[in-house]
PLY file of the C-alpha trace (Angstrom):
ply
format ascii 1.0
element vertex 338
property float x
property float y
property float z
element edge 337
property int vertex1
property int vertex2
end_header
119.22 51.29 141.79
119.23 54.71 143.42
115.93 56.64 143.51
115.28 59.31 140.89
116.23 62.78 142.22
113.20 64.95 142.96
114.35 67.42 140.31
113.95 64.82 137.54
110.67 63.20 138.50
108.01 63.32 135.78
105.03 65.52 136.65
101.32 65.13 136.02
99.37 68.34 136.58
95.58 68.21 136.79
94.58 71.74 135.80
95.67 74.74 133.74
93.94 77.36 131.57
96.26 77.39 128.56
93.32 76.83 126.19
91.52 79.92 127.51
94.67 81.98 127.07
95.25 80.80 123.50
91.59 81.27 122.55
90.82 84.55 124.28
93.99 86.68 124.46
95.04 88.65 121.35
98.41 87.53 119.97
98.64 84.70 122.48
101.63 82.41 122.03
102.14 78.94 123.54
105.84 79.80 124.02
105.33 83.11 125.86
106.53 82.15 129.31
106.26 85.72 130.61
102.47 85.67 130.09
101.42 82.30 131.48
103.17 79.91 133.85
102.24 76.83 131.80
103.68 78.05 128.48
105.04 75.08 126.58
108.76 75.80 127.25
107.99 75.91 130.98
106.10 72.60 130.82
108.96 70.90 128.99
111.65 72.32 131.28
109.62 71.37 134.35
109.33 67.78 133.08
105.52 67.98 133.00
104.64 64.81 131.14
100.85 65.17 131.26
99.04 68.50 131.51
95.27 68.53 131.86
93.88 71.36 129.70
90.71 72.88 131.13
87.93 74.02 128.80
86.48 76.88 130.84
83.34 78.95 130.38
81.64 81.32 132.77
77.93 80.73 133.27
76.61 83.31 130.81
75.02 83.49 127.36
77.52 82.27 124.78
79.26 79.87 127.18
78.99 76.96 124.76
80.50 78.90 121.86
83.52 79.83 123.99
83.97 76.20 124.99
83.68 75.13 121.36
86.54 77.46 120.42
88.69 75.89 123.13
87.89 72.40 121.86
89.04 73.50 118.43
92.22 74.91 119.97
92.88 71.61 121.74
92.47 69.76 118.43
94.79 72.23 116.70
97.49 71.75 119.33
97.12 67.97 119.15
97.42 67.94 115.36
100.35 70.34 115.08
103.92 69.08 115.13
105.08 70.58 118.42
106.00 69.50 121.94
102.38 68.73 122.87
100.70 65.43 122.14
97.20 64.20 122.95
96.98 61.32 125.43
93.77 59.31 125.23
94.60 55.85 126.60
96.76 54.15 129.21
99.55 52.95 126.86
99.96 56.49 125.51
100.21 57.80 129.07
102.89 55.26 129.93
104.79 56.19 126.78
104.71 59.96 127.30
105.90 59.59 130.91
109.16 58.22 129.51
109.45 60.36 126.37
111.91 63.27 126.60
110.92 66.67 125.24
107.20 65.87 124.98
104.25 66.92 127.13
101.06 64.92 126.89
97.71 66.66 127.23
94.13 65.66 127.90
91.04 67.86 128.01
88.68 68.51 130.92
85.57 70.68 131.29
85.62 73.39 133.95
81.94 74.32 134.33
79.19 72.32 132.64
77.91 75.61 131.20
80.49 74.90 128.51
78.23 72.27 126.98
74.81 73.40 128.17
73.41 76.93 128.27
71.05 77.88 131.08
67.95 78.16 128.89
68.23 75.22 126.48
66.97 71.63 126.76
69.34 69.41 128.70
69.27 66.89 125.87
70.91 69.48 123.61
73.64 69.89 126.18
74.30 66.16 126.23
74.57 66.13 122.43
77.08 68.97 122.60
79.07 67.12 125.28
79.28 64.10 122.98
80.64 66.36 120.25
83.27 67.79 122.63
84.36 64.26 123.53
84.58 63.43 119.82
86.73 66.48 119.03
89.09 66.08 122.02
88.92 62.25 121.93
88.84 62.14 125.74
87.43 64.26 128.59
89.14 63.44 131.88
86.73 65.22 134.22
83.80 67.62 134.38
83.21 70.36 136.96
79.48 71.03 137.37
79.95 74.71 138.22
82.47 77.49 138.49
82.33 80.15 141.22
78.65 80.98 140.68
75.60 78.74 140.62
74.15 77.34 137.40
71.39 74.97 136.36
73.30 72.02 137.84
73.94 73.37 141.37
75.79 75.80 143.60
79.32 77.10 143.05
82.02 78.15 145.50
80.59 81.64 145.85
76.99 80.51 146.17
75.11 80.21 149.42
76.64 77.30 151.39
73.31 75.47 151.29
72.90 75.75 147.50
73.17 72.12 146.50
72.31 69.94 143.53
69.39 70.52 141.16
67.27 68.08 139.16
69.50 68.79 136.14
72.54 68.06 138.28
71.16 64.65 139.20
70.36 63.97 135.55
73.92 64.87 134.60
75.25 62.38 137.14
72.92 59.70 135.80
74.19 60.47 132.29
77.85 60.15 133.39
77.35 56.71 134.97
79.87 54.30 133.48
81.25 56.79 130.93
84.75 56.86 132.46
84.65 60.60 133.11
85.40 61.82 136.63
83.43 64.53 138.43
85.55 67.40 139.75
84.56 68.99 143.07
87.00 71.92 143.00
84.33 74.52 142.18
81.25 73.13 143.90
79.61 74.59 146.95
80.03 72.27 149.94
76.35 71.38 149.65
76.68 70.47 145.96
79.75 68.34 146.65
78.00 66.26 149.29
74.81 66.06 147.21
76.88 64.67 144.33
78.41 62.03 146.59
75.03 61.14 148.10
73.41 60.72 144.67
76.31 58.58 143.43
75.89 56.34 146.49
72.08 56.23 146.45
71.90 55.33 142.76
75.07 53.20 142.86
76.62 55.13 140.01
80.04 54.33 138.57
81.58 57.82 138.64
85.06 58.56 140.08
85.49 61.85 141.93
88.36 64.24 142.40
89.27 67.83 143.30
91.57 68.82 140.46
92.88 72.11 141.88
92.00 72.56 145.54
93.94 72.90 148.78
92.90 72.23 152.38
90.58 74.56 154.29
92.01 73.66 157.74
95.36 75.06 156.52
93.91 78.16 154.80
90.23 79.05 155.34
89.00 79.86 151.84
85.79 78.46 150.33
87.78 77.19 147.32
89.69 74.86 149.62
88.37 71.49 150.75
86.78 71.13 154.19
88.24 68.23 156.15
85.17 66.00 155.78
85.09 66.38 151.99
88.82 65.71 151.71
88.32 62.50 153.68
85.53 61.43 151.32
87.82 61.89 148.32
90.51 59.87 150.09
88.04 57.12 151.01
86.83 56.91 147.42
90.41 56.72 146.03
90.07 60.00 144.14
92.62 62.73 143.53
93.37 66.09 145.17
95.51 68.46 143.07
97.44 71.10 145.01
96.63 74.62 143.74
99.49 77.16 143.49
97.38 80.34 143.46
98.41 82.61 146.33
94.75 83.35 147.14
94.18 79.69 147.97
97.58 78.96 149.56
98.03 81.81 152.05
98.17 85.43 150.99
101.27 86.17 153.07
103.35 83.00 153.45
104.73 81.03 150.48
105.80 78.23 152.85
102.11 77.47 153.37
102.14 75.55 150.08
104.28 72.97 151.83
101.93 73.09 154.82
99.05 72.01 152.59
101.10 69.06 151.36
102.21 68.14 154.89
98.59 68.32 156.04
97.51 65.99 153.25
100.21 63.45 154.04
99.38 63.60 157.76
95.66 63.05 157.15
95.70 60.00 154.91
96.07 61.60 151.48
99.44 60.05 150.52
97.74 57.96 147.80
95.55 60.74 146.36
97.67 63.89 146.52
98.79 65.36 143.19
99.41 68.74 141.55
96.80 71.06 140.03
98.76 74.29 139.74
95.98 76.31 138.03
98.18 78.46 135.81
96.27 81.07 133.79
96.64 84.46 132.09
96.02 87.35 134.48
97.61 90.48 132.95
94.17 91.97 132.29
92.97 91.49 135.89
91.41 94.68 137.31
91.52 93.66 140.99
95.00 94.80 142.03
94.67 93.08 145.42
95.09 89.73 143.66
98.66 90.58 142.57
100.94 88.75 142.76
98.75 85.84 141.72
101.51 83.37 142.59
104.46 83.56 144.94
107.67 83.57 142.91
108.46 80.03 144.11
105.27 78.76 142.46
104.93 81.04 139.42
106.33 78.86 136.61
105.91 75.23 135.67
109.62 75.16 134.79
110.67 75.45 138.44
107.69 75.20 140.83
107.25 71.42 141.01
110.99 70.86 141.36
111.19 73.47 144.11
108.43 71.82 146.15
109.72 68.28 145.64
113.24 69.29 146.63
111.87 70.95 149.79
110.12 67.69 150.65
113.07 65.45 149.81
114.51 63.86 152.92
111.28 64.38 154.86
109.40 61.61 153.05
110.42 58.38 151.32
111.18 58.68 147.58
108.13 56.55 146.80
105.86 59.10 148.45
107.30 61.94 146.38
106.84 59.85 143.24
103.18 59.44 144.14
102.78 63.19 144.55
104.65 64.00 141.34
102.92 61.57 138.99
102.15 58.08 140.30
98.87 58.85 142.10
97.47 60.63 139.06
98.78 57.94 136.71
97.12 55.18 138.74
93.81 57.09 138.92
93.78 57.82 135.17
94.75 54.30 134.16
92.05 52.86 136.43
89.52 55.28 134.89
90.47 54.42 131.31
90.69 50.65 131.54
0 1
1 2
2 3
3 4
4 5
5 6
6 7
7 8
8 9
9 10
10 11
11 12
12 13
13 14
14 15
15 16
16 17
17 18
18 19
19 20
20 21
21 22
22 23
23 24
24 25
25 26
26 27
27 28
28 29
29 30
30 31
31 32
32 33
33 34
34 35
35 36
36 37
37 38
38 39
39 40
40 41
41 42
42 43
43 44
44 45
45 46
46 47
47 48
48 49
49 50
50 51
51 52
52 53
53 54
54 55
55 56
56 57
57 58
58 59
59 60
60 61
61 62
62 63
63 64
64 65
65 66
66 67
67 68
68 69
69 70
70 71
71 72
72 73
73 74
74 75
75 76
76 77
77 78
78 79
79 80
80 81
81 82
82 83
83 84
84 85
85 86
86 87
87 88
88 89
89 90
90 91
91 92
92 93
93 94
94 95
95 96
96 97
97 98
98 99
99 100
100 101
101 102
102 103
103 104
104 105
105 106
106 107
107 108
108 109
109 110
110 111
111 112
112 113
113 114
114 115
115 116
116 117
117 118
118 119
119 120
120 121
121 122
122 123
123 124
124 125
125 126
126 127
127 128
128 129
129 130
130 131
131 132
132 133
133 134
134 135
135 136
136 137
137 138
138 139
139 140
140 141
141 142
142 143
143 144
144 145
145 146
146 147
147 148
148 149
149 150
150 151
151 152
152 153
153 154
154 155
155 156
156 157
157 158
158 159
159 160
160 161
161 162
162 163
163 164
164 165
165 166
166 167
167 168
168 169
169 170
170 171
171 172
172 173
173 174
174 175
175 176
176 177
177 178
178 179
179 180
180 181
181 182
182 183
183 184
184 185
185 186
186 187
187 188
188 189
189 190
190 191
191 192
192 193
193 194
194 195
195 196
196 197
197 198
198 199
199 200
200 201
201 202
202 203
203 204
204 205
205 206
206 207
207 208
208 209
209 210
210 211
211 212
212 213
213 214
214 215
215 216
216 217
217 218
218 219
219 220
220 221
221 222
222 223
223 224
224 225
225 226
226 227
227 228
228 229
229 230
230 231
231 232
232 233
233 234
234 235
235 236
236 237
237 238
238 239
239 240
240 241
241 242
242 243
243 244
244 245
245 246
246 247
247 248
248 249
249 250
250 251
251 252
252 253
253 254
254 255
255 256
256 257
257 258
258 259
259 260
260 261
261 262
262 263
263 264
264 265
265 266
266 267
267 268
268 269
269 270
270 271
271 272
272 273
273 274
274 275
275 276
276 277
277 278
278 279
279 280
280 281
281 282
282 283
283 284
284 285
285 286
286 287
287 288
288 289
289 290
290 291
291 292
292 293
293 294
294 295
295 296
296 297
297 298
298 299
299 300
300 301
301 302
302 303
303 304
304 305
305 306
306 307
307 308
308 309
309 310
310 311
311 312
312 313
313 314
314 315
315 316
316 317
317 318
318 319
319 320
320 321
321 322
322 323
323 324
324 325
325 326
326 327
327 328
328 329
329 330
330 331
331 332
332 333
333 334
334 335
335 336
336 337
């Protein structure tokens, strides 16, 4: 049997902000491909079979209410008769990978401020997290922070030495054995290593990943993974999702996206590399220096994955491209859920 052409490989993507767009933007439409790169027609055309839907909140008063609205939006999408379907167990994942015209979805929490405000008892936050899990049926991963620091630790834009807090350690203890991964894409370097150290010291059962991060040796941005942290994720059989945002790829060279993938393959990441495109709504962005947010090659789910896989075809065995497209993420998720 001949290998599946790169253009037809199923895709699992680890991060997008479609829920934020649908919740926060007036007259938002899941089919409006000109407004967000992960609009549903783009996901279907790009053969995205599982899209992780981030529930994002900035660390600010009202963060939990905004996250609650996104949970409700996820439930609404799951219950409506459209191209999206909730995936909450391994058999459903296997089914949707083979089902034409359908895109599976699973929720994740980008910033723990979504379930716990800065000034409320942590126990209330845990109760709210349980409610979010109940509404969405499954939470794939939790990011402790976003760019800024919060009660759990330091974010990407925090001081490099701003690590974990007592609440952060308590959150890790709470997550032990709950089959929810911890995402390191928005931690400070100090917080990331503190998380790993606490997991090891307390012998906690918590998988780790970086859902939408590239490699700092290829492009020196604090959102990208330093080499030592990338190696820890590889050693722990986690996942690293390649981020398509120009700011984290290379602000001048679209070919650098391939350089990040080449770097990962060359440094032992063949079994952990995946996609985490990070598509979101940006038309209201005031910082004009950030435009274009994506190089045209990476701007739409309908074409971006195919473009990259076709560029890599012939340079790597078909099995390695399958791992990048879906198999690494599928194996990680199935191991987490069973």
